[in-house]
All heavy atoms as an XYZ file, in Angstrom:
705
protein
N    -191.011    -57.677     14.184
C    -190.944    -57.443     15.575
C    -191.881    -58.431     16.312
O    -193.025    -58.489     15.927
C    -191.315    -55.989     15.862
C    -191.457    -55.658     17.299
S    -191.906    -53.952     17.553
C    -192.611    -54.039     19.161
N    -191.452    -59.044     17.312
C    -192.256    -60.014     18.103
C    -193.055    -59.394     19.236
O    -192.955    -58.162     19.326
N    -193.918    -60.026     19.792
C    -194.743    -59.457     20.898
C    -193.900    -59.330     22.206
O    -193.214    -60.222     22.605
C    -195.907    -60.393     21.166
N    -194.028    -58.198     22.925
C    -193.403    -58.022     24.106
C    -194.257    -58.623     25.317
O    -195.424    -59.023     25.042
C    -193.296    -56.492     24.403
O    -194.491    -56.007     24.581
C    -192.385    -55.804     23.277
N    -193.656    -58.842     26.379
C    -194.511    -59.469     27.470
C    -195.794    -58.633     27.843
O    -196.785    -59.285     28.136
C    -193.495    -59.579     28.696
C    -192.213    -59.612     28.056
C    -192.300    -58.800     26.819
N    -195.755    -57.413     27.831
C    -196.926    -56.588     28.079
C    -197.919    -56.625     26.988
O    -199.079    -56.507     27.318
C    -196.586    -55.094     28.331
C    -195.702    -54.919     29.664
C    -196.473    -55.319     30.833
C    -195.752    -54.973     32.125
N    -196.396    -55.551     33.351
N    -197.525    -56.791     25.764
C    -198.388    -57.067     24.648
C    -199.163    -58.318     24.923
O    -200.421    -58.429     24.738
C    -197.747    -56.942     23.226
C    -198.615    -57.381     22.142
C    -197.269    -55.501     23.035
N    -198.442    -59.292     25.244
C    -198.999    -60.685     25.531
C    -199.950    -60.695     26.781
O    -200.969    -61.266     26.769
C    -197.991    -61.724     25.645
C    -197.136    -62.036     24.407
C    -196.064    -62.987     24.599
C    -198.086    -62.522     23.259
N    -199.588    -59.841     27.681
C    -200.405    -59.793     28.932
C    -201.763    -59.091     28.465
O    -202.821    -59.447     28.954
C    -199.729    -58.782     29.955
C    -198.591    -59.558     30.687
O    -198.535    -60.779     30.497
O    -197.752    -58.930     31.314
N    -201.721    -57.997     27.607
C    -202.894    -57.428     27.107
C    -203.765    -58.319     26.441
O    -205.033    -58.455     26.674
C    -202.492    -56.293     26.152
O    -201.595    -55.339     26.904
C    -203.692    -55.459     25.737
N    -203.205    -59.207     25.525
C    -203.896    -60.162     24.856
C    -204.593    -61.123     25.801
O    -205.719    -61.461     25.697
C    -203.125    -61.010     23.893
C    -203.776    -62.072     23.004
C    -204.955    -61.451     22.251
C    -202.768    -62.818     22.199
N    -203.850    -61.599     26.842
C    -204.371    -62.550     27.785
C    -205.572    -61.981     28.586
O    -206.609    -62.718     28.746
C    -203.331    -62.935     28.767
C    -203.657    -63.964     29.847
C    -204.155    -65.319     29.208
C    -202.518    -64.204     30.782
N    -205.597    -60.705     29.030
C    -206.727    -60.089     29.671
C    -207.900    -60.100     28.764
O    -209.043    -60.470     29.173
C    -206.307    -58.673     30.079
C    -207.515    -57.986     30.720
C    -205.154    -58.700     31.244
N    -207.702    -59.604     27.430
C    -208.675    -59.633     26.519
C    -209.399    -60.949     26.337
O    -210.711    -61.071     26.245
C    -208.373    -58.968     25.276
C    -207.998    -57.530     25.400
C    -207.349    -57.024     23.984
C    -209.237    -56.618     25.586
N    -208.513    -62.013     26.243
C    -209.035    -63.374     25.919
C    -209.824    -63.876     27.204
O    -210.896    -64.528     27.052
C    -207.957    -64.272     25.493
C    -207.559    -63.931     24.081
C    -208.419    -65.718     25.531
C    -206.292    -64.685     23.566
N    -209.247    -63.696     28.372
C    -209.907    -64.038     29.525
C    -211.330    -63.445     29.679
O    -212.172    -64.002     30.247
C    -209.217    -63.533     30.808
C    -207.917    -64.408     31.018
C    -206.996    -64.021     32.137
O    -207.134    -62.708     32.583
O    -206.142    -64.645     32.545
N    -211.573    -62.227     29.161
C    -212.797    -61.534     29.244
C    -213.478    -61.483     27.992
O    -214.482    -60.707     27.692
C    -212.494    -60.087     29.711
C    -211.867    -59.974     31.033
C    -212.649    -60.471     32.163
O    -213.843    -60.396     32.278
N    -212.034    -61.265     33.060
N    -213.106    -62.403     27.054
C    -213.742    -62.506     25.653
C    -215.241    -62.291     25.655
O    -215.914    -62.782     26.564
C    -213.360    -63.764     24.838
C    -213.884    -64.938     25.553
C    -213.330    -66.195     24.893
N    -213.579    -67.442     25.544
C    -212.942    -67.902     26.557
N    -211.916    -67.265     27.026
N    -213.342    -69.060     27.056
N    -215.694    -61.542     24.750
C    -217.112    -61.138     24.607
C    -217.587    -60.071     25.479
O    -218.670    -59.592     25.323
N    -216.774    -59.636     26.417
C    -217.106    -58.540     27.318
C    -216.254    -57.411     27.143
O    -215.082    -57.407     26.834
C    -216.874    -59.110     28.852
C    -217.219    -58.108     29.857
C    -217.009    -58.737     31.269
N    -216.009    -58.340     32.187
C    -215.253    -57.272     32.270
N    -215.497    -56.275     31.476
N    -214.390    -57.170     33.150
N    -216.827    -56.276     27.208
C    -216.009    -55.008     27.090
C    -215.161    -54.855     28.222
O    -215.611    -54.984     29.470
C    -217.102    -53.769     27.044
C    -216.364    -52.428     26.982
C    -215.583    -52.150     25.724
C    -217.436    -51.297     27.215
N    -213.842    -54.619     27.995
C    -212.792    -54.408     28.980
C    -212.604    -52.840     28.959
O    -212.021    -52.438     28.016
C    -211.687    -55.288     28.779
C    -210.633    -54.914     29.901
C    -211.984    -56.745     28.789
N    -212.940    -52.231     29.964
C    -212.729    -50.857     30.191
C    -211.228    -50.517     30.101
O    -210.464    -51.338     30.570
C    -213.332    -50.424     31.519
C    -213.180    -48.833     31.712
O    -213.933    -48.100     31.286
O    -212.133    -48.554     32.508
N    -210.851    -49.424     29.510
C    -209.369    -49.034     29.356
C    -208.712    -48.981     30.859
O    -207.627    -49.467     30.866
C    -209.263    -47.609     28.611
C    -209.536    -47.685     27.229
C    -209.367    -46.158     26.721
C    -209.758    -46.130     25.179
N    -209.477    -44.691     24.729
N    -209.378    -48.434     31.700
C    -208.815    -48.292     33.051
C    -208.512    -49.737     33.619
O    -207.481    -49.975     34.278
C    -209.569    -47.423     33.995
C    -209.766    -46.023     33.601
C    -208.358    -45.273     33.422
O    -207.451    -45.614     34.259
N    -208.196    -44.498     32.471
N    -209.502    -50.603     33.563
C    -209.390    -52.091     34.034
C    -208.225    -52.683     33.313
O    -207.320    -53.386     33.983
C    -210.644    -52.686     33.836
C    -210.511    -54.130     34.251
C    -211.773    -54.993     33.801
O    -212.851    -54.435     33.505
O    -211.624    -56.287     33.987
N    -208.089    -52.538     32.099
C    -207.047    -53.115     31.229
C    -205.735    -52.599     31.626
O    -204.817    -53.428     31.847
C    -207.347    -52.980     29.764
C    -206.536    -53.670     28.737
C    -206.531    -55.186     28.931
C    -207.072    -53.419     27.354
N    -205.604    -51.348     31.877
C    -204.305    -50.790     32.271
C    -203.962    -51.201     33.752
O    -202.785    -51.553     33.963
C    -204.356    -49.307     32.205
C    -204.271    -48.828     30.680
S    -204.133    -47.043     30.543
C    -205.741    -46.431     30.813
N    -204.861    -51.294     34.651
C    -204.582    -51.796     35.978
C    -204.140    -53.289     35.911
O    -203.320    -53.663     36.768
C    -205.778    -51.694     36.881
C    -206.077    -50.231     37.211
C    -207.358    -50.245     38.140
C    -207.753    -48.735     38.430
N    -209.044    -48.642     39.231
N    -204.699    -54.082     35.027
C    -204.391    -55.497     34.961
C    -203.038    -55.647     34.329
O    -202.281    -56.601     34.801
C    -205.430    -56.260     34.284
C    -206.782    -56.181     34.960
C    -207.367    -57.450     35.472
N    -206.839    -58.782     35.108
C    -207.492    -59.657     34.431
N    -208.757    -59.330     33.948
N    -207.083    -60.846     34.059
N    -202.655    -54.888     33.357
C    -201.433    -55.119     32.521
C    -200.202    -54.357     33.178
O    -199.089    -54.963     33.370
C    -201.573    -54.637     31.082
C    -200.266    -54.850     30.412
C    -202.626    -55.476     30.388
N    -200.499    -53.182     33.831
C    -199.508    -52.404     34.468
C    -199.990    -52.132     35.903
O    -200.292    -50.972     36.281
C    -199.309    -51.145     33.717
C    -198.698    -51.212     32.469
C    -197.305    -51.322     32.190
C    -199.424    -51.267     31.195
N    -197.300    -51.371     30.761
C    -198.430    -51.253     30.134
C    -200.730    -50.956     30.860
C    -198.768    -51.251     28.820
C    -201.050    -51.057     29.555
C    -200.093    -51.244     28.575
N    -199.991    -53.140     36.819
C    -200.662    -52.870     38.167
C    -199.908    -51.914     39.070
O    -200.483    -51.365     39.889
C    -200.668    -54.342     38.786
C    -199.554    -55.004     38.057
C    -199.514    -54.491     36.726
N    -198.636    -51.773     38.842
C    -197.750    -50.904     39.723
C    -197.238    -49.682     38.923
O    -196.186    -49.062     39.342
C    -196.680    -51.630     40.315
C    -197.104    -52.837     41.201
O    -198.174    -52.702     41.841
O    -196.615    -53.928     41.088
N    -197.874    -49.299     37.881
C    -197.295    -48.116     37.189
C    -198.464    -47.179     36.548
O    -199.465    -47.747     36.281
C    -196.453    -48.662     35.952
N    -198.175    -45.928     36.432
C    -199.035    -45.155     35.706
C    -198.692    -45.191     34.222
O    -197.632    -44.981     33.837
C    -198.916    -43.611     36.237
C    -199.636    -42.649     35.428
C    -201.031    -42.548     35.799
C    -199.161    -41.885     34.437
C    -201.798    -41.597     34.976
C    -199.877    -41.039     33.779
C    -201.335    -40.898     34.076
N    -199.632    -45.399     33.506
C    -199.667    -45.621     31.963
C    -200.715    -44.711     31.275
O    -201.779    -44.720     31.757
C    -199.850    -47.083     31.599
C    -199.753    -47.192     30.204
C    -198.789    -47.990     32.336
N    -200.254    -44.083     30.270
C    -201.260    -43.317     29.412
C    -201.946    -44.148     28.458
O    -201.472    -45.226     28.059
C    -200.522    -42.081     28.808
C    -199.902    -41.200     29.815
C    -199.230    -39.973     29.188
O    -199.079    -39.952     27.958
N    -198.811    -39.025     29.956
N    -203.123    -43.660     27.897
C    -203.805    -44.288     26.993
C    -203.027    -44.670     25.680
O    -203.349    -45.602     25.073
C    -205.047    -43.500     26.582
C    -206.225    -43.405     27.555
O    -206.073    -44.159     28.600
O    -207.198    -42.729     27.328
N    -202.031    -43.755     25.455
C    -201.272    -43.995     24.256
C    -200.478    -45.406     24.210
O    -200.395    -46.074     23.198
C    -200.303    -42.807     23.916
N    -199.995    -45.756     25.404
C    -199.280    -46.935     25.554
C    -200.295    -48.137     25.279
O    -199.871    -49.181     24.614
C    -198.683    -47.136     26.911
N    -201.475    -48.107     25.878
C    -202.521    -49.111     25.657
C    -202.868    -49.188     24.136
O    -202.944    -50.246     23.581
C    -203.699    -48.902     26.549
C    -204.775    -49.922     26.342
C    -204.349    -51.392     26.656
C    -205.962    -49.480     27.198
N    -203.062    -48.014     23.537
C    -203.336    -47.983     22.185
C    -202.336    -48.685     21.231
O    -202.663    -49.410     20.387
C    -203.691    -46.653     21.768
N    -200.955    -48.400     21.670
C    -199.931    -49.020     20.913
C    -199.883    -50.475     21.110
O    -199.681    -51.241     20.101
C    -198.580    -48.418     21.353
C    -197.387    -48.952     20.787
C    -197.436    -48.373     19.339
N    -196.679    -49.404     18.484
C    -196.667    -49.384     17.221
N    -197.388    -48.536     16.540
N    -195.964    -50.213     16.602
N    -200.238    -51.042     22.248
C    -200.366    -52.462     22.447
C    -201.377    -53.170     21.652
O    -201.215    -54.110     21.070
C    -200.476    -52.760     23.928
C    -199.257    -52.712     24.706
N    -198.393    -51.495     24.769
C    -198.579    -53.622     25.537
C    -197.392    -51.753     25.541
N    -197.525    -53.024     26.058
N    -202.592    -52.431     21.563
C    -203.658    -52.891     20.822
C    -203.251    -52.972     19.301
O    -203.498    -53.850     18.569
C    -204.884    -52.111     21.027
C    -205.340    -52.177     22.486
C    -206.090    -52.490     20.048
C    -205.864    -53.677     22.949
N    -202.630    -51.944     18.892
C    -202.197    -51.817     17.511
C    -201.200    -52.943     17.148
O    -201.217    -53.589     16.088
C    -201.563    -50.446     17.197
O    -201.008    -50.353     15.911
N    -200.188    -53.202     18.185
C    -199.312    -54.255     17.902
C    -199.913    -55.621     17.828
O    -199.581    -56.489     17.073
C    -198.230    -54.315     19.103
C    -197.262    -53.093     19.055
O    -197.182    -52.357     17.944
O    -196.505    -52.874     20.079
N    -200.951    -55.853     18.665
C    -201.710    -57.183     18.601
C    -202.419    -57.288     17.321
O    -202.339    -58.367     16.791
C    -202.715    -57.102     19.728
C    -202.257    -57.389     21.210
C    -203.344    -57.302     22.187
C    -201.713    -58.873     21.276
N    -203.103    -56.221     16.843
C    -203.718    -56.273     15.620
C    -202.793    -56.663     14.451
O    -203.121    -57.465     13.623
C    -204.455    -55.074     15.180
C    -205.655    -54.884     16.148
C    -206.504    -53.669     15.861
N    -207.762    -53.686     16.479
C    -208.314    -52.732     17.095
N    -207.722    -51.517     17.069
N    -209.504    -52.851     17.706
N    -201.563    -56.006     14.419
C    -200.618    -56.276     13.449
C    -200.074    -57.767     13.549
O    -200.024    -58.474     12.571
C    -199.378    -55.388     13.627
C    -198.330    -55.520     12.546
C    -197.081    -54.617     12.732
N    -196.697    -54.546     14.111
C    -196.014    -55.400     14.721
N    -195.743    -56.579     14.166
N    -195.637    -55.294     16.054
N    -199.808    -58.217     14.801
C    -199.353    -59.639     14.958
C    -200.452    -60.642     14.567
O    -200.142    -61.569     13.940
C    -198.939    -59.804     16.420
C    -197.645    -58.985     16.789
C    -198.750    -61.332     16.739
C    -197.373    -58.858     18.211
N    -201.668    -60.255     14.843
C    -202.798    -61.209     14.464
C    -203.141    -61.076     13.040
O    -203.963    -61.894     12.505
C    -204.000    -60.921     15.418
C    -203.804    -61.279     16.849
C    -204.970    -60.663     17.692
C    -203.663    -62.762     17.164
N    -202.683    -60.135     12.310
C    -202.969    -59.972     10.957
C    -204.376    -59.285     10.714
O    -205.014    -59.445      9.651
N    -204.768    -58.504     11.687
C    -206.034    -57.930     11.625
C    -205.921    -56.484     11.054
O    -204.858    -55.841     11.194
C    -206.504    -57.640     13.073
C    -207.972    -57.128     13.220
C    -208.460    -57.253     14.599
O    -207.945    -56.535     15.454
O    -209.403    -57.918     14.886
N    -206.837    -55.927     10.328
C    -206.814    -54.618      9.760
C    -206.717    -53.668     10.974
O    -207.039    -53.907     12.174
C    -208.141    -54.402      9.078
C    -208.669    -55.718      8.869
C    -208.148    -56.638      9.936
N    -206.007    -52.458     10.636
C    -205.794    -51.361     11.732
C    -206.940    -51.076     12.621
O    -206.939    -50.810     13.707
C    -205.141    -50.251     11.100
N    -208.193    -51.104     11.871
C    -209.352    -50.631     12.614
C    -210.025    -51.778     13.389
O    -211.024    -51.546     14.139
C    -210.335    -49.972     11.558
C    -209.854    -48.827     10.941
C    -210.969    -47.748     10.940
N    -210.541    -46.587     10.476
C    -210.467    -45.439     11.060
N    -210.787    -45.318     12.176
N    -209.929    -44.375     10.251
N    -209.503    -52.985     13.180
C    -209.929    -54.103     14.050
C    -211.151    -54.698     13.502
O    -211.576    -54.474     12.282
N    -211.900    -55.508     14.203
C    -213.116    -56.093     13.732
C    -213.104    -57.694     13.636
O    -214.206    -58.224     13.672
N    -211.889    -58.158     13.433
C    -211.814    -59.598     13.307
C    -211.546    -60.281     14.628
O    -212.057    -61.278     14.967
C    -210.739    -60.027     12.347
C    -210.623    -61.408     12.052
C    -209.568    -61.691     10.915
O    -208.912    -60.811     10.516
N    -209.354    -63.016     10.626
N    -210.633    -59.702     15.445
C    -210.252    -60.243     16.784
C    -210.716    -59.370     17.897
O    -211.176    -59.653     18.871
C    -208.779    -60.457     16.838
C    -208.365    -61.624     15.812
C    -207.705    -61.223     14.655
C    -208.662    -62.954     16.020
C    -207.347    -62.262     13.759
C    -208.258    -63.954     15.206
C    -207.583    -63.593     13.967
O    -207.319    -64.483     13.118
N    -210.223    -58.014     17.784
C    -210.335    -57.071     18.775
C    -211.333    -55.886     18.374
O    -211.063    -55.297     17.280
C    -209.056    -56.411     19.252
C    -208.084    -57.598     19.639
C    -209.171    -55.362     20.264
C    -206.657    -57.177     19.720
N    -212.373    -55.765     18.974
C    -213.233    -54.627     18.746
C    -212.898    -53.363     19.679
O    -212.773    -53.574     20.881
C    -214.771    -55.126     18.998
C    -215.763    -53.964     18.867
C    -217.152    -54.405     19.204
O    -217.216    -55.363     20.154
O    -218.076    -53.800     18.764
N    -212.822    -52.179     19.017
C    -212.618    -51.103     19.805
C    -214.041    -50.400     20.133
O    -214.798    -50.205     19.159
C    -211.767    -50.072     18.988
O    -210.490    -50.626     18.802
C    -211.595    -48.756     19.837
N    -214.257    -50.022     21.322
C    -215.351    -49.283     21.679
C    -214.938    -47.823     21.932
O    -214.326    -47.747     23.055
C    -216.235    -49.887     22.879
C    -217.395    -49.038     23.153
C    -216.630    -51.331     22.485
N    -215.057    -46.891     21.078
C    -214.424    -45.581     21.223
C    -214.610    -44.977     22.620
O    -215.778    -45.037     23.181
C    -215.014    -44.762     20.172
C    -215.445    -45.744     19.091
C    -215.832    -46.992     19.868
N    -213.580    -44.413     23.237
C    -213.490    -43.837     24.452
C    -213.684    -44.786     25.672
O    -213.565    -44.292     26.767
C    -214.301    -42.568     24.576
O    -215.769    -42.950     24.668
C    -214.134    -41.620     23.455
N    -214.036    -46.009     25.448
C    -214.499    -46.787     26.540
C    -213.505    -48.031     26.771
O    -212.994    -48.220     27.842
C    -215.858    -47.543     26.313
C    -216.857    -46.377     26.417
C    -218.320    -46.809     26.486
N    -218.569    -47.737     27.639
C    -219.448    -48.665     27.534
N    -220.182    -48.877     26.499
N    -219.578    -49.487     28.565
N    -213.218    -48.748     25.746
C    -212.316    -49.880     25.920
C    -212.247    -50.835     24.669
O    -212.490    -50.447     23.600
N    -212.067    -52.080     24.975
C    -211.839    -53.042     23.881
C    -212.483    -54.384     24.292
O    -212.803    -54.685     25.461
C    -210.296    -53.380     23.792
C    -209.554    -52.175     23.344
C    -208.928    -51.406     24.458
C    -209.504    -51.721     22.120
C    -208.237    -50.216     24.133
C    -208.732    -50.530     21.745
C    -208.180    -49.818     22.757
O    -207.412    -48.752     22.566
N    -212.890    -55.086     23.225
C    -213.461    -56.461     23.455
C    -212.917    -57.383     22.480
O    -212.782    -57.126     21.284
C    -215.150    -56.290     23.163
C    -215.911    -57.528     23.164
C    -217.346    -57.338     22.901
N    -218.028    -56.377     23.847
C    -218.607    -55.237     23.416
N    -218.656    -54.910     22.189
N    -219.151    -54.462     24.373
N    -212.518    -58.531     23.029
C    -212.030    -59.638     22.203
C    -213.248    -60.418     21.595
O    -214.036    -60.997     22.353
C    -211.091    -60.617     22.979
C    -210.260    -61.507     22.000
C    -209.152    -61.135     21.527
C    -210.778    -62.839     21.746
C    -208.433    -61.945     20.645
C    -209.986    -63.664     20.843
C    -208.939    -63.145     20.355
N    -213.376    -60.526     20.277
C    -214.551    -61.021     19.665
C    -214.396    -62.285     18.928
O    -215.434    -62.933     18.550
C    -215.271    -59.929     18.719
C    -214.341    -59.406     17.776
C    -215.804    -58.804     19.696
C    -214.911    -58.467     16.746
N    -213.146    -62.840     18.627
C    -212.962    -64.029     18.025
C    -213.378    -65.169     18.896
O    -213.315    -65.181     20.076
C    -211.504    -64.063     17.658
N    -213.711    -66.374     18.174
C    -213.842    -67.574     18.942
C    -212.568    -68.017     19.483
O    -211.480    -67.925     19.047
C    -214.405    -68.644     18.017
C    -215.759    -68.349     17.491
O    -216.519    -67.752     18.202
O    -216.153    -68.837     16.418
N    -212.731    -68.624     20.757
C    -211.511    -69.109     21.473
C    -211.935    -70.604     21.957
O    -212.990    -70.782     22.409
C    -211.244    -68.239     22.658
C    -209.989    -68.818     23.522
C    -210.868    -66.836     22.284
N    -210.955    -71.366     21.831
C    -211.199    -72.759     22.372
C    -210.020    -73.209     23.065
O    -208.830    -72.895     22.742
C    -211.734    -73.750     21.245
C    -210.619    -73.857     20.225
C    -211.129    -74.860     19.132
N    -210.464    -74.624     17.896
C    -209.597    -75.606     17.419
N    -209.506    -76.760     18.089
N    -208.938    -75.295     16.438
N    -210.290    -73.991     24.149
C    -209.110    -74.599     24.970
C    -208.591    -75.801     24.216
O    -209.357    -76.494     23.514
C    -209.652    -74.984     26.336
O    -210.063    -73.874     27.063
N    -207.267    -76.022     24.427
C    -206.677    -77.141     23.924
C    -206.211    -77.925     25.029
O    -205.426    -77.446     25.876
C    -205.482    -76.795     22.960
C    -204.690    -78.084     22.516
C    -205.983    -76.010     21.738
N    -206.527    -79.218     25.097
C    -206.126    -80.102     26.238
C    -204.643    -80.507     25.766
O    -204.504    -81.236     24.795
C    -206.990    -81.265     26.225
C    -206.594    -82.356     27.358
O    -205.453    -82.206     27.970
O    -207.303    -83.312     27.415
N    -203.708    -80.041     26.480
C    -202.297    -80.403     26.091
C    -201.933    -81.787     25.983
O    -201.141    -82.231     25.172
C    -201.321    -79.727     27.028
C    -201.445    -78.127     26.999
N    -200.986    -77.469     25.921
C    -201.957    -77.290     27.869
C    -201.242    -76.198     26.239
N    -201.690    -76.013     27.301
N    -202.654    -82.714     26.825
C    -202.378    -84.023     26.646
C    -202.849    -84.695     25.409
O    -202.273    -85.672     24.906
C    -203.132    -84.849     27.844
N    -203.904    -84.123     24.788
C    -204.364    -84.630     23.502
C    -204.128    -83.720     22.397
O    -204.684    -84.009     21.172
C    -205.964    -84.711     23.631
C    -206.320    -85.779     24.751
O    -205.655    -86.791     24.829
N    -207.364    -85.514     25.389
N    -203.237    -82.763     22.461
C    -202.903    -81.840     21.422
C    -202.070    -82.519     20.354
O    -201.245    -83.336     20.707
C    -202.171    -80.588     21.978
N    -202.164    -82.146     19.045
C    -201.324    -82.656     18.067
C    -199.923    -82.222     18.362
O    -199.560    -81.323     19.019
C    -201.835    -82.030     16.835
C    -203.113    -81.323     17.103
C    -203.147    -81.141     18.611
N    -198.962    -83.032     17.783
C    -197.558    -82.713     17.896
C    -197.199    -81.362     17.522
O    -197.732    -80.860     16.544
C    -196.643    -83.672     17.138
O    -196.789    -84.989     17.520
N    -196.400    -80.699     18.312
C    -195.923    -79.274     17.965
C    -196.723    -78.211     18.658
O    -196.460    -77.097     18.538
N    -197.843    -78.493     19.370
C    -198.667    -77.662     20.093
C    -198.400    -77.898     21.512
O    -198.611    -78.987     22.073
C    -200.175    -77.803     19.678
C    -200.438    -77.605     18.257
C    -200.978    -76.930     20.608
C    -201.830    -77.663     17.930
N    -198.055    -76.837     22.200
C    -197.827    -76.964     23.551
C    -198.323    -75.749     24.434
O    -198.613    -74.753     23.808
C    -196.418    -77.202     24.047
O    -195.490    -76.183     23.468
């Protein structure tokens, strides 16, 4: 199963705020701005991200869970200049 757009939106928010704790409510407002979403939907998206990234279910390599508070993206991130990227990367 591939990533859905909302799963990718969740990842994007976490990466944009990398190293910083993203509160569950903030994350839900950013990913679902016009909808009421329960914690279970967010937890499912985090679980899907961990599976896609090949991370253990409890996390720790890419996404840190701060119980009852939120999530933090903890992996190193670097920008790629598309003009100088190797072939096949866009």
